[in-house]
C-alpha positions in Angstrom: 3.5 28.9 31.5 6.8 27.1 31.6 7.7 24.4 29.0 9.5 21.4 30.2 12.2 19.9 28.3 11.7 16.2 29.1 14.9 15.0 27.3 17.1 17.6 29.1 15.3 16.7 32.4 16.1 12.9 31.8 19.7 13.6 31.1 20.0 15.8 34.3 18.5 12.9 36.4 20.7 10.3 34.9 23.7 12.5 35.5 22.8 13.0 39.3 22.2 9.1 39.5 25.7 8.4 37.9 27.3 10.7 40.5 25.4 8.9 43.2 26.4 5.5 41.9 30.1 6.5 41.6 30.0 7.7 45.2 28.6 4.2 46.3 31.4 2.5 44.5 34.1 4.8 46.0 32.8 3.9 49.5 32.7 0.1 48.7 29.0 0.0 48.8 26.7 -2.2 46.7 25.5 -0.7 43.6 21.9 -1.1 42.3 21.2 -4.2 40.3 18.1 -4.4 37.8 17.1 -7.5 36.1 14.7 -7.8 33.2 13.0 -10.9 32.1 12.0 -10.9 28.3 10.0 -13.7 26.7 10.2 -14.2 23.0 11.2 -11.8 20.3 8.7 -8.7 20.2 10.7 -5.8 18.6 8.9 -3.2 20.9 9.7 -5.2 24.1 13.3 -5.8 22.9 13.7 -2.2 22.3 12.3 -1.0 25.6 14.4 -3.5 27.5 17.7 -2.6 25.6 17.0 1.1 26.5 16.7 0.0 30.2 20.1 -2.0 29.9 21.8 1.0 28.2 20.5 3.4 31.0 21.7 1.0 33.6 25.1 0.9 31.9 25.2 4.6 31.6 24.6 5.4 35.3 26.7 2.5 36.6 24.0 -0.1 37.6 24.4 -3.6 37.3 21.9 -5.2 35.0 20.8 -8.7 34.0 18.7 -9.7 31.0 17.0 -13.0 31.3 15.8 -14.1 27.9 13.4 -17.0 27.5 11.6 -18.4 24.5 7.8 -18.2 23.9 7.5 -21.7 24.8 8.4 -21.1 28.4 5.6 -22.3 30.8 3.8 -20.2 33.3 5.3 -22.5 36.0 8.9 -21.8 34.7 8.3 -18.1 34.6 6.9 -18.0 38.1 9.9 -20.0 39.3 12.2 -17.3 37.8 10.3 -14.6 39.5 10.5 -16.5 42.8 14.3 -16.7 42.3 14.6 -13.0 41.7 12.3 -12.2 44.6 14.7 -14.2 46.9 18.1 -13.0 45.3 19.4 -10.4 47.6 21.9 -9.3 44.8 19.0 -8.0 42.6 17.4 -4.8 44.0 14.6 -4.6 41.5 13.3 -6.4 38.2 10.8 -6.2 35.5 8.8 -8.8 33.6 8.5 -7.3 30.2 4.9 -7.4 28.9 3.1 -8.5 26.9 3.6 -12.2 27.8 2.5 -15.2 25.5 -1.1 -15.9 25.7 -0.7 -19.2 27.6 0.8 -17.2 30.6 -1.6 -15.3 32.9 0.0 -11.9 33.1 -1.9 -10.9 36.2 -0.8 -14.0 38.1 2.8 -13.2 37.1 2.9 -9.6 38.0 1.3 -10.5 41.4 4.1 -12.8 42.1 6.5 -10.0 42.0 7.5 -8.8 45.6 6.3 -5.3 45.7 9.8 -4.3 47.3 11.5 -5.4 43.9 8.6 -4.4 41.4 10.1 -1.7 39.3 7.1 -1.2 37.1 4.7 -1.3 40.2 
């Protein structure tokens, strides 16, 4: 039985992606762009999203963090999701869960275009 070193594998994959992104840049092509929507100030969610932004920076992706307060309405959040779905400059995005109790997580996650759903 072979033991898999997950940390080393992760580093190796990131290095391969970094090389691919550098090649895209050198060829004048668009580089991938990830957006993340973060609602409120949940420490675990903030840590997770921060790690995604750091990984994007490391490999050369563009990243956008959209922070909103817990008071955001479901309609406002759905409008942001719609805008990201329609934004050709954004290749994929996440809506970081959990969401505030007054927002229907299923409704929001189903509103994400499957072609842009990074978590899906």
